py3Dmol code that shows the C-alpha trace and the ligand (Angstrom):
import py3Dmol

protein = """\
ATOM      1  CA  MET A   1      24.450  -7.796  26.954  1.00  0.00           C
ATOM      2  CA  ALA A   2      20.903  -6.620  27.043  1.00  0.00           C
ATOM      3  CA  TYR A   3      19.911  -3.270  25.614  1.00  0.00           C
ATOM      4  CA  PHE A   4      18.477  -2.192  28.974  1.00  0.00           C
ATOM      5  CA  ASP A   5      19.448  -3.677  32.358  1.00  0.00           C
ATOM      6  CA  TRP A   6      17.655  -3.194  35.665  1.00  0.00           C
ATOM      7  CA  ASN A   7      20.005  -2.273  38.503  1.00  0.00           C
ATOM      8  CA  SER A   8      19.553  -1.336  42.144  1.00  0.00           C
ATOM      9  CA  ASN A   9      19.615   2.402  41.316  1.00  0.00           C
ATOM     10  CA  LEU A  10      16.193   1.770  39.825  1.00  0.00           C
ATOM     11  CA  SER A  11      14.739   0.213  42.970  1.00  0.00           C
ATOM     12  CA  VAL A  12      11.671   2.022  44.326  1.00  0.00           C
ATOM     13  CA  GLY A  13      11.665   0.073  47.591  1.00  0.00           C
ATOM     14  CA  VAL A  14       8.450  -1.791  46.766  1.00  0.00           C
ATOM     15  CA  ASP A  15       9.165  -5.366  45.660  1.00  0.00           C
ATOM     16  CA  LEU A  16       6.029  -5.654  43.538  1.00  0.00           C
ATOM     17  CA  PHE A  17       6.781  -2.486  41.566  1.00  0.00           C
ATOM     18  CA  ASP A  18      10.446  -3.398  41.146  1.00  0.00           C
ATOM     19  CA  ALA A  19       9.178  -6.672  39.637  1.00  0.00           C
ATOM     20  CA  HIS A  20       6.803  -4.745  37.347  1.00  0.00           C
ATOM     21  CA  HIS A  21       9.633  -2.451  36.233  1.00  0.00           C
ATOM     22  CA  LYS A  22      11.841  -5.482  35.486  1.00  0.00           C
ATOM     23  CA  LYS A  23       9.052  -6.941  33.340  1.00  0.00           C
ATOM     24  CA  LEU A  24       8.744  -3.618  31.453  1.00  0.00           C
ATOM     25  CA  ILE A  25      12.508  -3.648  30.890  1.00  0.00           C
ATOM     26  CA  ASP A  26      12.257  -7.259  29.608  1.00  0.00           C
ATOM     27  CA  LEU A  27       9.603  -6.157  27.113  1.00  0.00           C
ATOM     28  CA  ILE A  28      11.722  -3.192  25.952  1.00  0.00           C
ATOM     29  CA  ASN A  29      14.634  -5.629  25.457  1.00  0.00           C
ATOM     30  CA  GLU A  30      12.343  -7.989  23.533  1.00  0.00           C
ATOM     31  CA  LEU A  31      11.298  -5.096  21.298  1.00  0.00           C
ATOM     32  CA  HIS A  32      14.921  -4.118  20.745  1.00  0.00           C
ATOM     33  CA  GLU A  33      15.745  -7.723  19.862  1.00  0.00           C
ATOM     34  CA  ALA A  34      12.807  -7.877  17.429  1.00  0.00           C
ATOM     35  CA  MET A  35      14.059  -4.687  15.771  1.00  0.00           C
ATOM     36  CA  ALA A  36      17.767  -5.576  15.747  1.00  0.00           C
ATOM     37  CA  SER A  37      17.311  -9.118  14.476  1.00  0.00           C
ATOM     38  CA  GLY A  38      14.972  -8.057  11.691  1.00  0.00           C
ATOM     39  CA  LYS A  39      12.285 -10.487  12.886  1.00  0.00           C
ATOM     40  CA  GLY A  40       9.748  -8.504  10.962  1.00  0.00           C
ATOM     41  CA  ILE A  41       7.097  -5.933  11.613  1.00  0.00           C
ATOM     42  CA  GLU A  42       4.555  -8.433  13.011  1.00  0.00           C
ATOM     43  CA  LYS A  43       6.836  -9.346  15.928  1.00  0.00           C
ATOM     44  CA  VAL A  44       7.507  -5.637  16.518  1.00  0.00           C
ATOM     45  CA  LYS A  45       3.754  -4.933  16.556  1.00  0.00           C
ATOM     46  CA  THR A  46       2.881  -7.770  18.958  1.00  0.00           C
ATOM     47  CA  THR A  47       5.725  -6.827  21.306  1.00  0.00           C
ATOM     48  CA  VAL A  48       4.955  -3.119  21.422  1.00  0.00           C
ATOM     49  CA  THR A  49       1.254  -3.938  21.913  1.00  0.00           C
ATOM     50  CA  GLU A  50       2.140  -6.185  24.859  1.00  0.00           C
ATOM     51  CA  LEU A  51       4.380  -3.409  26.213  1.00  0.00           C
ATOM     52  CA  ALA A  52       1.436  -0.972  26.061  1.00  0.00           C
ATOM     53  CA  ARG A  53      -0.902  -3.479  27.724  1.00  0.00           C
ATOM     54  CA  TYR A  54       1.481  -4.293  30.557  1.00  0.00           C
ATOM     55  CA  THR A  55       2.372  -0.618  31.032  1.00  0.00           C
ATOM     56  CA  LYS A  56      -1.316   0.241  31.534  1.00  0.00           C
ATOM     57  CA  TYR A  57      -1.731  -2.608  34.021  1.00  0.00           C
ATOM     58  CA  HIS A  58       1.368  -1.481  35.937  1.00  0.00           C
ATOM     59  CA  PHE A  59       0.360   2.203  35.991  1.00  0.00           C
ATOM     60  CA  ALA A  60      -3.129   1.271  37.250  1.00  0.00           C
ATOM     61  CA  GLU A  61      -1.597  -0.772  40.093  1.00  0.00           C
ATOM     62  CA  GLU A  62       0.757   2.073  41.087  1.00  0.00           C
ATOM     63  CA  GLU A  63      -2.109   4.554  40.988  1.00  0.00           C
ATOM     64  CA  ARG A  64      -4.325   2.268  43.092  1.00  0.00           C
ATOM     65  CA  ARG A  65      -1.615   1.933  45.758  1.00  0.00           C
ATOM     66  CA  MET A  66      -0.904   5.681  45.804  1.00  0.00           C
ATOM     67  CA  GLN A  67      -4.620   6.360  46.123  1.00  0.00           C
ATOM     68  CA  GLN A  68      -4.893   3.931  49.066  1.00  0.00           C
ATOM     69  CA  GLU A  69      -2.192   5.902  50.884  1.00  0.00           C
ATOM     70  CA  ASN A  70      -3.596   9.325  49.938  1.00  0.00           C
ATOM     71  CA  TYR A  71      -0.336  10.037  48.173  1.00  0.00           C
ATOM     72  CA  PRO A  72      -0.091  13.841  47.803  1.00  0.00           C
ATOM     73  CA  ALA A  73       1.552  14.016  44.355  1.00  0.00           C
ATOM     74  CA  LEU A  74      -0.905  11.543  42.799  1.00  0.00           C
ATOM     75  CA  ASP A  75      -2.376  13.892  40.165  1.00  0.00           C
ATOM     76  CA  ALA A  76       0.986  14.924  38.719  1.00  0.00           C
ATOM     77  CA  HIS A  77       2.080  11.297  38.702  1.00  0.00           C
ATOM     78  CA  ILE A  78      -1.076  10.197  36.860  1.00  0.00           C
ATOM     79  CA  LYS A  79      -0.505  12.946  34.266  1.00  0.00           C
ATOM     80  CA  GLU A  80       2.957  11.561  33.485  1.00  0.00           C
ATOM     81  CA  HIS A  81       1.495   8.065  33.101  1.00  0.00           C
ATOM     82  CA  ARG A  82      -1.279   9.300  30.780  1.00  0.00           C
ATOM     83  CA  ALA A  83       1.132  11.272  28.599  1.00  0.00           C
ATOM     84  CA  PHE A  84       3.349   8.217  28.126  1.00  0.00           C
ATOM     85  CA  VAL A  85       0.425   5.909  27.296  1.00  0.00           C
ATOM     86  CA  THR A  86      -0.818   8.460  24.734  1.00  0.00           C
ATOM     87  CA  GLN A  87       2.612   8.596  23.082  1.00  0.00           C
ATOM     88  CA  VAL A  88       2.920   4.809  22.935  1.00  0.00           C
ATOM     89  CA  GLU A  89      -0.630   4.382  21.607  1.00  0.00           C
ATOM     90  CA  ASP A  90      -0.063   7.079  18.961  1.00  0.00           C
ATOM     91  CA  PHE A  91       3.063   5.230  17.907  1.00  0.00           C
ATOM     92  CA  ILE A  92       1.165   1.910  17.666  1.00  0.00           C
ATOM     93  CA  ALA A  93      -1.547   3.561  15.542  1.00  0.00           C
ATOM     94  CA  LYS A  94       1.102   4.920  13.152  1.00  0.00           C
ATOM     95  CA  LEU A  95       2.839   1.547  13.104  1.00  0.00           C
ATOM     96  CA  GLU A  96      -0.463  -0.139  12.176  1.00  0.00           C
ATOM     97  CA  ALA A  97      -1.026   2.476   9.485  1.00  0.00           C
ATOM     98  CA  GLY A  98       2.441   1.818   8.098  1.00  0.00           C
ATOM     99  CA  SER A  99       3.485   5.459   8.417  1.00  0.00           C
ATOM    100  CA  VAL A 100       6.324   4.845  10.888  1.00  0.00           C
ATOM    101  CA  THR A 101       8.659   2.029  11.779  1.00  0.00           C
ATOM    102  CA  ILE A 102      10.562   1.033  14.889  1.00  0.00           C
ATOM    103  CA  SER A 103      13.956   2.729  15.225  1.00  0.00           C
ATOM    104  CA  MET A 104      16.763   3.310  17.685  1.00  0.00           C
ATOM    105  CA  GLY A 105      15.161   6.701  18.320  1.00  0.00           C
ATOM    106  CA  VAL A 106      12.000   4.965  19.537  1.00  0.00           C
ATOM    107  CA  MET A 107      14.034   2.518  21.624  1.00  0.00           C
ATOM    108  CA  SER A 108      15.975   5.363  23.273  1.00  0.00           C
ATOM    109  CA  PHE A 109      12.742   7.209  23.980  1.00  0.00           C
ATOM    110  CA  LEU A 110      11.302   4.147  25.780  1.00  0.00           C
ATOM    111  CA  ARG A 111      14.459   3.453  27.774  1.00  0.00           C
ATOM    112  CA  ASN A 112      15.042   7.102  28.701  1.00  0.00           C
ATOM    113  CA  TRP A 113      11.419   7.733  29.628  1.00  0.00           C
ATOM    114  CA  LEU A 114      11.224   4.688  31.908  1.00  0.00           C
ATOM    115  CA  THR A 115      14.603   5.374  33.545  1.00  0.00           C
ATOM    116  CA  SER A 116      13.782   9.002  34.181  1.00  0.00           C
ATOM    117  CA  HIS A 117      10.216   8.294  35.368  1.00  0.00           C
ATOM    118  CA  ILE A 118      11.393   5.649  37.856  1.00  0.00           C
ATOM    119  CA  GLN A 119      14.252   7.790  39.179  1.00  0.00           C
ATOM    120  CA  LYS A 120      12.497  11.140  39.348  1.00  0.00           C
ATOM    121  CA  THR A 121       8.821  10.334  39.842  1.00  0.00           C
ATOM    122  CA  ASP A 122       8.328   6.769  41.123  1.00  0.00           C
ATOM    123  CA  LYS A 123      11.053   7.123  43.745  1.00  0.00           C
ATOM    124  CA  GLN A 124       9.080   9.956  45.313  1.00  0.00           C
ATOM    125  CA  TYR A 125       6.499   7.397  46.474  1.00  0.00           C
ATOM    126  CA  SER A 126       9.136   5.215  48.147  1.00  0.00           C
ATOM    127  CA  ALA A 127       8.840   6.956  51.488  1.00  0.00           C
ATOM    128  CA  VAL A 128       5.077   6.434  51.502  1.00  0.00           C
ATOM    129  CA  LEU A 129       4.755   2.971  49.957  1.00  0.00           C
ATOM    130  CA  ALA A 130       8.005   1.190  50.767  1.00  0.00           C
ATOM    131  CA  ASP A 131       8.023  -1.716  53.215  1.00  0.00           C
ATOM    132  CA  LYS A 132       4.266  -1.943  53.333  1.00  0.00           C
ATOM    133  CA  LYS A 133       2.322  -4.993  52.345  1.00  0.00           C
ATOM    134  CA  VAL A 134       0.955  -4.551  48.860  1.00  0.00           C
ATOM    135  CA  ALA A 135      -2.549  -5.963  48.737  1.00  0.00           C
TER     136      ALA A 135
END
"""
ligand_1 = """\
1
FE2
Fe 4.900 5.614 37.862
"""
view = py3Dmol.view(width=600, height=400)
view.addModel(protein, "pdb")
view.setStyle({"model": 0}, {"cartoon": {"style": "trace"}})
view.addModel(ligand_1, "xyz")
view.setStyle({"model": 1}, {"stick": {}})
view.zoomTo()
view.show()
């Protein structure tokens, strides 16, 4: 059983963003696997770096779509994205410096943040973005 499973409660009604969220969940599972199997710090670093890169790509795509639709809560949504990216990038910097390591606490933070962000914040855009063609 995977550490983190996507399920329909996490659907935001936009196929593209559901696919992005599944990819983020895959990367969190890959990071958990790297940690749990003791594959070494290099695998942890490459996986968390890929997670940060894909997260930024995904957030930019969500923000672009919300902007296109003049989504009213865009600014607050962007702030949540920025705060998460800052936390992940701070963690990567400390990982590179050797002052922290990956832990279950970090894994829980990633899983809980993504679950809560999708359910409380992303789902608010469903009514505006769902069932529209994503360019
Ligand atoms: Fe979002």
